[in-house]
N, C-alpha and C positions, 0 to 999 in steps of 0.2 A: 141581799139584806134579809129577805124572808127566810133563807136557809141558815145563814151564819149569825144573824142579828145585826143591829145597827151600831157601828162605832160612834162614840161621842167625840166628834172632832174638836169641839170647843174645849172640853176637859182632857182630851188625849187619852181616852179610855177605850180599850179594845174589848169586844164582846167575848165572854167565856174564855178568857186567857188563862192558861195553865202552864206550869213549868215543865220543861223537858230537860233531863240530864243528857248531855250530848255523849255519843259513844266514843268521841275523841275530842280533845280540847281544840278550840278555834281561837285564832288571834284576831283581834279587832283590826280589820283591814284599813280603816280610816285613821291613819296616823300610827298604827301598830302599837298602840299603848295598851299592852296587857292581853291576857288570855281569858277566855270564858269557858265554863264547863256546863252552863245552863242558859237556856233561852226560854222565852215565853211565846206560846203558840196557841191557836184556837184549839179548844178541847176536841173538836171533831176531827182534826188532822194530826193531833199529837202522836198517836201510835204509828200512823203512816209515815210521818217524818222520821221517827225513831228507826223504823224498819229501813227506810231509804238510806239514812246515814250509816247504819250498821252494815247494810249491803255494800255501800261504797267502800267502807273500810275492808270488808271481807274480799271484795273483788280486786281492789287496787293495792291493798296492804298499806301499812303506815308510810312506807317509802313513796308509794304512788300518790297517796293523799298529800304528802309534803311536796312532791315534785310538781304536781298540777295545781298547787295552791288551794286544794279543797278544804284546807284548814284555815282559810282566810275568810272571816265572817264580815259580810257587807251589810247585814241587817235582816230582820225578820219583822217583828211587830213594830210598826211605826205609824201611829194614827195621824193621817194627813190626807189631803186631796192629792190626786194624781199630779205629777209634775206637769205644769203648764195648763192645768184645768181648774176651774172654779166650781164645776158641777159634778165631777166624777170622783168617787172615793177610791183611793189606792187600795189594791188587794192587800198591801202590807197593813192597812188599818184594821183588817179582820184577823191578822195573825195567820194568814194562809199563803204567804209568799215569802220566799227567802232569796237573798242575794249571796252568792259565793264567789270569792276571788274577783272582785270588781275591777281591780287594777288591770288584769289581763283579759277580762271578759266584759268590758264596759258597754255602755249604752249604744254607741254607734260602731263598735268594733265588729267587723264582719267575721262570721263563723261559717266554716272552719278555717278560712284563709288566714286570719290573724289571731282571733280569740283562741284560747288554749283549753277550753272546757272539753274534757275527754268524752268520747261517745259512751264509754262504760258508765260514767256518772250520769249522763243524760238518760241512759236506759234504766238505771235504778229508779229515777224519778218517774219515768214513763210507765214502768211496770206497776207503779202504785197509782196510776191515773193522773199524775201531775203533768202540767204543761211546761215544756222547755221553750223559752223564747228563741234559743239557738235554732231549734227545728222549725218553729212556726214563722219566725221573722228573719232568721239569718243574721241577727244582731242581738245584743243584750244577752249573751250566753250566760251571764251570772244569774239571771232571773228564772226562778221556777215558781209556779203557783198551783195550788190545789183546786183549780176551777178551770173549766174549758171556755168560759165566757171571757175571751181575751180580745176579740175583734172590736176595735174602736175604743178600747178601755185602757 
């Protein structure tokens, strides 16, 4: 909160949210209704996320992005409490966490046994200092966040 600012949970407003034009279009994973070319993200991580997604596209190519579902958008800025908590604010509330391909990399899907998130994509996030839940928890491979404060959160 001191670093990123306090989200307004009651009004659904994220702190310092700015637009990011995506380096490749992403399909809305929940219901597959449409494609997006822009997301809103915290201004402090905007450039980092742009570099990450550009690097994903460069390393895996358009065919790899499609094959691994890295164009399946599960969400980014979503002002709310953490799932199952009344006291902890979700990292999504700050616009510093993104979910990619939730269908194949969901909450309890073990990685790398069943989840399909490729190591190359994880490395792109890690090179920018983002945390991959696939690496730290072995599940929830869809989730990446721009803060290392993940334990118990």
